[in-house]
NULORO-150194 format. One record per residue (C-alpha): residue in one letter; x, y, z. Coordinates in steps of 0.02 Angstrom, whole numbers, padded with zeros to 5 digits, always signed. Layout:
<rs>
aXYZ ...
</rs>
This chain:
<rs>
m+00000+00000+00000 k+00096+00152-00063 f+00094+00323+00021 d+00048+00475-00081 v+00164+00588+00018 l+00316+00552+00127 v+00372+00684+00251 v+00535+00692+00349 t+00544+00819+00490 a+00703+00912+00537 s+00752+01020+00684 n+00814+01167+00579 e+00842+01223+00400 a+01023+01164+00398 q+00972+00987+00446 a+00828+00996+00321 r+00951+01043+00184 g+01048+00883+00219 y+00889+00777+00224 r+00832+00849+00057 a+00996+00792-00020 m+00967+00618+00053 v+00787+00598-00009 a+00813+00674-00182 p+00867+00507-00261 l+00714+00422-00184 v+00581+00532-00263 g+00481+00427-00385 a+00546+00264-00315 l+00471+00275-00139 a+00337+00404-00174 e+00298+00537-00303 k+00310+00671-00170 i+00438+00676-00028 l+00444+00831+00082 v+00568+00886+00214 v+00490+01004+00342 p+00602+01093+00470 d+00541+01158+00638 p+00492+01341+00620 g+00618+01476+00666 g+00760+01351+00687 k+00699+01306+00862 r+00649+01133+00918 v+00462+01121+00945 g+00446+00936+00985 s+00357+00800+00888 l+00186+00877+00921 g+00239+01052+00864 s+00323+00981+00708 t+00170+00873+00669 v+00061+01029+00676 g+00183+01115+00558 v+00175+00970+00436 l-00015+00963+00439 k-00025+01150+00406 k+00089+01129+00257 l-00008+00980+00188 g-00183+01052+00207 d-00326+00930+00172 v-00269+00749+00191 s-00438+00666+00163 k-00385+00600-00007 s-00200+00573+00028 r-00111+00438+00127 v+00036+00525+00213 l+00183+00456+00313 v+00269+00577+00432 c+00440+00517+00491 h+00503+00618+00640 s+00691+00640+00622 g+00734+00801+00711 g+00866+00731+00830 d+01053+00769+00827 s+01111+00587+00824 k+01245+00632+00952 r+01274+00451+01005 l+01304+00401+00824 p+01439+00522+00762 a+01474+00412+00609 y+01307+00467+00535 a+01265+00625+00633 a+01290+00729+00475 i+01154+00636+00379 g+01042+00578+00523 k+00995+00408+00593 a+00854+00392+00466 f+00982+00375+00327 v+01100+00248+00404 p+01127+00106+00278 v+01041-00054+00336 p+00990-00220+00257 d+00810-00238+00200 s+00706-00398+00197 r+00788-00451+00033 g+00965-00422+00093 r+00987-00261-00007 t+01072-00110+00072 v+00948+00031+00094 s+00929+00178+00212 l+00835+00151+00375 f+00706+00274+00306 e+00675+00160+00156 r+00656+00010+00271 i+00532+00105+00380 v+00430+00155+00227 a+00430-00023+00159 n+00369-00089+00327 m+00232+00040+00346 e+00172+00005+00169 r+00121-00167+00234 l-00011-00090+00349 k-00193-00090+00293 l-00229+00095+00303 p-00379+00199+00248 k-00361+00302+00088 g-00343+00467+00180 g-00250+00514+00339 v-00078+00530+00418 l+00034+00396+00491 v+00163+00461+00615 v+00321+00359+00651 c+00492+00379+00730 g+00636+00401+00608 d+00766+00304+00706 v+00683+00133+00718 a+00600+00008+00600 p+00471-00098+00691 e+00428-00274+00630 f+00264-00359+00678 d+00108-00437+00603 f+00062-00284+00499 g-00094-00364+00425 s-00175-00391+00594 c-00193-00205+00634 d-00356-00112+00608 f-00356+00076+00576 s-00539+00096+00530 k-00588+00186+00691 g-00603+00373+00689 g-00482+00485+00782 v-00309+00421+00825 t-00252+00239+00828 g-00085+00177+00893 v+00007+00012+00892 a+00079-00073+01046 y+00153-00244+01087 y+00167-00350+01244 d+00329-00342+01342 s+00395-00338+01520 p+00362-00192+01639 e+00552-00165+01642 e+00552-00135+01454 g+00398-00026+01473 s+00491+00084+01598 r+00598+00147+01451 h+00452+00185+01335 g+00271+00236+01327 v+00143+00112+01393 y-00040+00096+01342 v-00178+00040+01457 p-00311-00031+01339 e-00490-00018+01401 k-00537-00197+01354 l-00402-00276+01460 e-00458-00175+01610 s-00644-00205+01591 k-00659-00382+01527 v-00507-00477+01588 g-00484-00542+01763 v-00668-00581+01792 g-00662-00765+01831 e-00529-00896+01817 r-00563-00934+01634 n-00523-00758+01577 n-00364-00756+01679 s-00306-00919+01602 t-00341-00853+01427 l-00238-00697+01455 e-00098-00797+01534 l-00090-00902+01376 q-00088-00745+01269 l+00055-00665+01364 k+00178-00809+01381 t+00334-00739+01300 r+00516-00760+01260 t+00604-00592+01248 s+00769-00546+01168 h+00849-00373+01178 i+00981-00286+01075 g+00955-00103+01113 r+00766-00093+01091 d+00758-00258+00996 a+00620-00333+01100 c+00541-00482+01015 p+00412-00563+01128 q+00340-00725+01064 a+00160-00730+01125 s+00012-00835+01076 t-00123-00743+00979 d-00260-00865+01030 g-00415-00770+01081 l-00352-00599+01028 e-00471-00502+00917 n-00397-00408+00771 r-00478-00243+00814 p-00416-00089+00907 y-00454-00065+01092 q-00505+00101+01167 v-00362+00179+01267 k-00397+00205+01452 a-00229+00280+01497 f-00058+00314+01423 l+00096+00312+01535 q+00267+00387+01495 k+00411+00276+01552 p+00320+00212+01706 s+00417+00114+01836 p+00355-00065+01856 s+00267-00017+02017 a+00187+00136+01936 a+00129+00030+01789 k+00053-00095+01909 s-00035+00041+02008 a-00109+00112+01847 g-00179-00058+01798 a-00061-00075+01649 v+00014-00242+01703 r-00079-00400+01657 r+00002-00568+01692 g+00172-00486+01701 k+00160-00392+01537 v+00121-00215+01479 a+00070-00143+01309 v+00226-00050+01252 d+00211+00091+01124 t+00291+00064+00952 g+00288+00250+00909 i+00159+00222+00771 l+00004+00335+00767 w-00130+00344+00633 i-00226+00510+00626 d-00385+00517+00525 p-00421+00670+00414 a-00551+00747+00532 t-00432+00740+00679 a-00289+00807+00573 k-00397+00958+00530 k-00441+00981+00713 i-00256+00974+00763 v-00216+01115+00642 a-00358+01219+00714 a-00296+01188+00892 g-00128+01262+00840 w-00011+01186+00967 k+00160+01269+00952 v+00266+01144+01049 g+00249+00976+01136 d+00276+00789+01122 i+00149+00694+01019 y+00175+00542+01132 d+00152+00641+01293 e+00053+00804+01287 f-00050+00751+01137 a-00088+00581+01212 h-00157+00668+01366 e-00262+00784+01257 l-00335+00630+01173 l-00375+00551+01340 g-00459+00713+01389 g-00582+00695+01244 f-00496+00787+01101 a-00529+00639+00984 p-00563+00452+00997 f-00405+00358+01049 h-00378+00173+01010 v-00233+00052+01005 n-00194-00111+00915 v-00100-00226+01032 v+00003-00354+00936 p+00076-00503+01030 r+00252-00485+00960 c+00363-00350+00888 s+00548-00326+00851 f+00641-00166+00813 f+00787-00129+00698 h+00870+00013+00790 i+01045+00083+00787 g+01061+00216+00921 s+01246+00215+00962 t+01418+00172+00894 r+01415+00009+00994 e+01250-00043+00913 l+01311+00009+00741 l+01464-00101+00760 a+01363-00247+00829 r+01220-00240+00704 l+01309-00194+00543 g+01492-00235+00576 k+01465-00400+00669 g+01567-00329+00812 r+01725-00318+00705 e+01723-00168+00588 w+01608-00058+00486 v+01675+00038+00336 e+01556+00138+00227 g+01560+00289+00113 c+01750+00288+00096 a+01854+00320-00061 i+02007+00236+00014 p+02036+00056-00044 r+02020-00071+00095 g+02200-00123+00064 e+02256+00049+00124 m+02166+00031+00290 k+02254-00044+00439 l+02118-00079+00566 g+02151-00151+00738 g+01974-00216+00766 r+01809-00141+00827 n+01828+00006+00707 v+01698+00116+00624 v+01757+00214+00472 t+01638+00326+00374 f+01651+00462+00242 v+01840+00468+00220 p+01899+00546+00055 r+02046+00478-00044 e+02163+00620+00006 l+02154+00576+00191 g+02220+00399+00166 p+02298+00283+00209 i+02212+00245+00375 d+02291+00166+00529 l+02173+00141+00676 a+02207+00050+00839 e+02081-00067+00920 g+01919+00025+00959 e+01967+00183+00864 c+01842+00261+00743 l+01852+00394+00609 t+01726+00500+00515 c+01755+00654+00407 l+01647+00806+00375 p+01661+00918+00221 v+01658+01095+00293 g+01715+01256+00210 g+01800+01171+00064 k+01901+01055+00176 w+01875+00884+00255 l+01872+00889+00444 p+01925+00721+00521 i+01843+00672+00686 r+01925+00532+00783 y+01836+00447+00927 r+01820+00280+01014 v+01681+00153+01009 e+01644+00189+01192 d+01627+00378+01168 d+01449+00435+01197 f+01457+00618+01137 k+01291+00649+01227 s+01331+00624+01410 d+01520+00646+01404 g+01514+00822+01332 k+01616+00783+01176 w+01479+00851+01061 e+01489+01023+01141 k+01679+01017+01163 l+01705+00989+00977 k+01567+01116+00934 l+01486+00985+00824 g+01315+01068+00836 e+01380+01219+00740 i+01490+01115+00624 m+01342+01007+00569 k+01254+01163+00506 r+01397+01195+00384 v+01420+01019+00315 d+01419+01004+00125 h+01298+00857+00105 k+01323+00849-00083 k+01505+00802-00053 l+01452+00667+00071 l+01331+00595-00055 a+01458+00602-00195 l+01581+00505-00086 r+01450+00376-00041 k+01395+00358-00222 a+01574+00328-00277 e+01588+00192-00146 d+01412+00125-00182 c+01443-00053-00124 i+01314-00190-00149 t+01333-00358-00061 v+01229-00511-00104 e+01235-00676-00008 l+01137-00827-00068 p+01113-01005-00005 l+01134-01162-00107 r+00993-01278-00160 i+00950-01462-00137 d+00846-01539-00277 f+00732-01669-00197 a+00647-01717-00360 g+00618-01661-00539 g+00792-01606-00591 w+00833-01611-00780 s+00651-01571-00822 d+00700-01386-00804 t+00836-01394-00937 p+00810-01327-01115 p+00761-01399-01235 i+00677-01528-01119 c+00571-01396-01032 y+00532-01313-01200 k+00453-01474-01261 m+00376-01545-01102 g+00376-01409-00969 g+00467-01433-00804 a+00427-01472-00623 v+00557-01469-00485 f+00540-01481-00296 n+00691-01405-00211 a+00742-01299-00062 a+00863-01158-00025 v+00987-01217+00107 t+01128-01147+00211 l+01288-01248+00228 n+01368-01260+00400 g+01259-01115+00455 v+01304-00990+00318 k+01251-00938+00144 p+01406-00992+00047 v+01384-00888-00110 k+01443-00708-00091 v+01459-00565-00215 r+01514-00387-00182 v+01504-00253-00315 r+01568-00076-00289 r+01566+00070-00410 l+01731+00145-00466 a+01770+00314-00541 e+01895+00230-00658 r+01833+00155-00822 e+01882-00024-00783 v+01811-00180-00703 r+01919-00257-00567 v+01876-00439-00534 e+01930-00550-00390 s+01880-00732-00362 v+01916-00770-00179 d+01898-00960-00188 l+02002-00972-00347 g+02133-00851-00283 k+02132-00755-00447 s+02108-00573-00495 g+02113-00468-00652 v+02058-00307-00736 l+01940-00290-00884 k+01980-00131-00980 s+01854-00127-01123 l+01679-00178-01175 a+01756-00276-01319 e+01849-00385-01194 i+01690-00408-01090 r+01575-00449-01236 a+01692-00560-01336 p+01641-00744-01360 k+01663-00835-01195 d+01776-00981-01156 p+01693-01086-01019 h+01866-01132-00954 d+01908-00948-00925 w+01897-00914-00737 c+01822-00743-00775 a+01691-00806-00900 l+01549-00798-00774 v+01584-00615-00731 k+01603-00566-00914 s+01440-00655-00956 a+01346-00572-00812 l+01409-00401-00868 t+01354-00441-01046 v+01176-00499-01007 t+01145-00352-00888 k+01205-00233-01025 f+01343-00152-00923 d+01438-00006-01000 f+01562+00122-00935 s+01444+00271-00943 h+01443+00284-00751 g+01622+00229-00722 g+01687+00057-00679 l+01658-00082-00552 d+01754-00178-00422 i+01684-00356-00414 k+01725-00486-00283 i+01648-00661-00294 s+01664-00815-00185 a+01579-00984-00161 d+01634-01074-00004 v+01584-01249-00062 p+01679-01391-00147 k+01681-01377-00337 g+01567-01497-00429 s+01454-01505-00276 g+01291-01534-00369 m+01212-01397-00262 g+01187-01274-00406 t+01336-01169-00353 s+01388-01096-00522 s+01210-01047-00569 i+01177-00973-00398 l+01341-00877-00405 g+01284-00811-00574 a+01116-00763-00499 a+01200-00673-00354 l+01310-00576-00474 v+01163-00531-00587 t+01066-00474-00433 a+01209-00362-00377 l+01234-00288-00550 e+01048-00253-00567 r+01049-00162-00400 v+01202-00059-00444 a+01114-00010-00605 g+00964+00048-00503 r+00847-00091-00561 r+00741-00199-00447 p+00805-00379-00460 e+00640-00475-00459 w+00677-00662-00446 k+00597-00712-00611 r+00698-00581-00704 v+00859-00634-00618 a+00824-00818-00654 s+00794-00777-00837 l+00954-00673-00848 t+01052-00813-00765 l+00987-00934-00897 a+01047-00810-01029 l+01214-00797-00937 e+01239-00986-00948 k+01197-00980-01132 e+01324-00839-01153 m+01454-00948-01066 a+01410-01093-01181 t+01387-01207-01030 g+01199-01229-01041 g+01087-01263-00892 g+00910-01251-00826 w+00813-01134-00716 q+00796-01234-00554 d+00968-01198-00480 q+00955-01009-00479 i+00774-01010-00423 g+00820-01130-00284 g+00950-01007-00220 l+00851-00847-00250 v+00686-00897-00168 p+00688-00941+00018 g+00615-01102+00087 a+00557-01262+00002 h+00457-01245-00158 l+00384-01329-00309 v+00426-01236-00470 v+00327-01278-00627 t+00331-01218-00807 k+00226-01255-00960 p+00300-01312-01127 g+00364-01173-01239 k+00520-01071-01268 s+00456-00932-01156 q+00474-01016-00988 d+00371-00931-00852 p+00409-01019-00687 r+00264-01032-00565 m+00319-01059-00385 s+00220-01141-00244 r+00309-01128-00077 v+00274-01257+00058 s+00156-01184+00188 p+00237-01114+00347 r+00163-01253+00453 a+00226-01391+00339 e+00394-01307+00311 k+00422-01299+00498 a+00383-01485+00512 f+00493-01521+00360 s+00638-01428+00439 k+00620-01531+00597 f+00610-01692+00495 l+00769-01647+00402 g+00856-01598+00563 d+00809-01764+00644 r+00841-01883+00500 a+00929-01803+00350 l+01114-01798+00309 l+01216-01708+00177 y+01376-01799+00132 f+01511-01739+00013 t+01567-01893-00082 g+01739-01823-00120 r+01712-01849-00306 k+01691-01691-00410 r+01590-01690-00569 m+01536-01540-00673 a+01357-01533-00737 r+01413-01465-00906 n+01507-01629-00937 v+01345-01727-00914 l+01229-01607-01005 r+01278-01653-01182 g+01246-01839-01154 v+01077-01812-01072 l+01017-01693-01208 a+01079-01810-01345 f+00981-01954-01265 f+00826-01844-01252 a+00841-01790-01434 e+00856-01971-01490 n+00715-02027-01371 p+00722-02214-01415 d+00550-02295-01397 d+00493-02137-01305 i+00600-02189-01156 a+00677-02017-01127 c+00509-01928-01128 s+00437-02061-01014 i+00578-02031-00890 v+00549-01843-00894 r+00363-01868-00859 r+00413-01975-00710 l+00536-01841-00651 k+00397-01711-00651 s+00279-01830-00564 d+00412-01864-00430 a+00426-01676-00398 e+00240-01650-00377 r+00226-01805-00267 a+00369-01747-00156 f+00290-01575-00135 k+00121-01648-00087 a+00204-01769+00033 v+00294-01628+00124 e+00137-01522+00127 s+00044-01665+00213 c+00196-01715+00320 d+00194-01889+00243 w+00378-01930+00262 d+00364-02106+00193 s+00293-02038+00031 f+00427-01904+00026 c+00563-02036+00043 s+00481-02139-00094 a+00482-01989-00211 v+00667-01955-00175 n+00713-02136-00209 d+00613-02137-00371 y+00700-01975-00422 w+00869-02059-00398 l+00812-02206-00506 s+00748-02086-00640 k+00913-01991-00644 k+01011-02151-00665 a+00894-02205-00805 l+00918-02039-00894 d+01107-02041-00868 p+01191-02203-00811 g+01343-02098-00766 s+01243-02024-00622 t+01319-02161-00515 n+01488-02248-00507 p+01577-02378-00397 l+01623-02249-00263 v+01443-02187-00250 e+01376-02364-00241 l+01505-02408-00106 i+01449-02261+00002 i+01266-02308-00019 a+01304-02490+00021 r+01389-02442+00184 m+01236-02342+00237 a+01106-02462+00169 p+01048-02541+00334 w+01000-02372+00405 i+00930-02268+00261 s+00754-02230+00199 a+00803-02126+00047 v+00957-02072-00049 s+00998-01967-00202 l+01145-01871-00270 c+01116-01684-00285 g+01117-01607-00459 a+01183-01703-00607 g+01254-01843-00501 g+01413-01942-00524 g+01488-01858-00370 g+01467-01701-00267 f+01344-01702-00122 m+01233-01847-00072 f+01065-01816+00011 v+01019-01954+00133 v+00867-01985+00242 a+00899-02103+00388 r+00765-02216+00460 s+00774-02130+00630 k+00878-02013+00737 d+00979-02161+00799 a+01004-02222+00621 k+01067-02049+00572 a+01196-02056+00712 k+01247-02231+00659 i+01275-02177+00478 k+01385-02031+00533 s+01485-02145+00647 v+01513-02277+00512 l+01569-02157+00375 e+01675-02049+00489 k+01766-02200+00563 h+01784-02289+00396 p+01776-02157+00258 p+01764-02231+00082 i+01873-02086+00023 k+01980-01967+00126 s+01898-01809+00057 g+01722-01870+00101 r+01639-01776+00244 f+01472-01723+00315 f+01403-01545+00307 d+01267-01472+00417 f+01123-01393+00320 e+00960-01304+00356 i+00820-01233+00249 a+00866-01051+00218 e+00750-00905+00247 
</rs>
């Protein structure tokens, strides 16, 4: 649900000037109209005063859906981004892309079911995550959103006292038991990252009338006010929906200053307008309020480097470092453990500011000592943006895929003639997504390429070199092909590309196709295009054709789309994959089943799919006595049967489909197995329910389903004590989200 107008508030005109520079590239992409509204007279008027100012500027909102993002703070505790504001800190979105926190907030709020006219007010330093579809904003007046958490957490925020809980709960043992069930939680905190897990049984998806609103009440005060129920309180998320009639009334009231979560809440309780709240059972927050949180959330506790023109090789970092907005002329950089550096373009020069991770800048007086309040008013935001754009780094990480049934039916020309059906799943390997691509813009007209796992690097100087016919044995062929199919040119400078795939070669897990898909995704993002999975899958297929290696569509789709899914296409040269993901309930059960009984074993034998492809396609083209087509029909049937079995949690049927898939692959290509593979299977035979080699077969990874947990342990013990080949080993895997 798109907003017609987005508004960012600022504390003064200087801050507003910086925010306008930040939102300018987003106009048209996030909304057709994005406004930045400073507090009047350069004086802070609070969130209520700034809301009144925004509503005056907007006028009638009865036919416009407006989002107001309050961002008037100084960001003192986050000096790395104080010049651009917390709302524009780079963060990952739900697809793994790097976006500003503001973009993530907007994307989240677009998931709410809002009326066609009115104003949604949110905080600009935090992106809440909850069941957006369960909230109801149809009531007149003002409607907030809260979530259940502990009184201790409530003591740091606003707390609602919903009328319904006061009036209808606690009368009789049955009601008490129901609420107790609703409020059982598990809570995790990182900053304000509270994520209570509470049952929604019995909760109605409608807003409750607000009886009281408390500001940072102590646990005892919350209890005295009747806010505590079964150990939990309704904590404010900072989200308020204001209907058009109330917005008009607010403008008429003309408040000059005040806090919309304090003074305005009390006005509402006094009868200014109807006041309701949606109370969701769980909520988490993406919030970066300090250097410590920045390092923990974005730098994994080690380092965070962003918006810098200095190559990483010219940075000597001792650990726990934050480095932002450093121009080329201030390099190289040498920072000790815990040291941080940011630079501000002021008066034609770059002003370096060194500090430590522990420095607060708010309570320790460093903000005032360095006169940063005045300096921030003179920052040249265009230079900051130019530096960030030059750095413009995109990182894509993708999982691998396991094909449970249906492989080969996705490969042209087989799928052109018969259509395809594959049941597979995106999986992590040893807890990580093994395929990684990083693409960064360069001012120079060249493409620098590094393959981490191959230990090779090179520089592409011209489009002729990139677009020349590809040699599949060239280590750089995949990168050249990806650049070709995404129509890269040097009109905006060059690129620095780093690729890696931390998985044995010839794994059968779709690695090369998924690496191609990750690279295409990154290149599409750098070019400013949205990498929708069907488009990326199609471009990856074109990439493999460009490389002259051939291939189907299931590998890249398996890595691009989370979870377990059945992907089906109809016959025809224009393949339009239709994806059916396993339901959440069944996928959870499937994950447990795999964790209890499944194994992933690297056979130690490497085999490349392209070496098998020619033989399979030749057999299909010949199709003696319709055998090849019959096998493909069985492959597709196996895939659909496996999907239905998982959806119904029928593990015996799933194992049967996997076994039949293995038989079908061997019938299509006898080279799918060999003496080593058969030896491994024979050693496991007494304890297995299903087995198949991933991908083309002949080596790589083997997917095994044991008869029980004990049988799984026995298989691991046997193969680890008596390995058929020294390089054989087990890998942990999980379905990837």
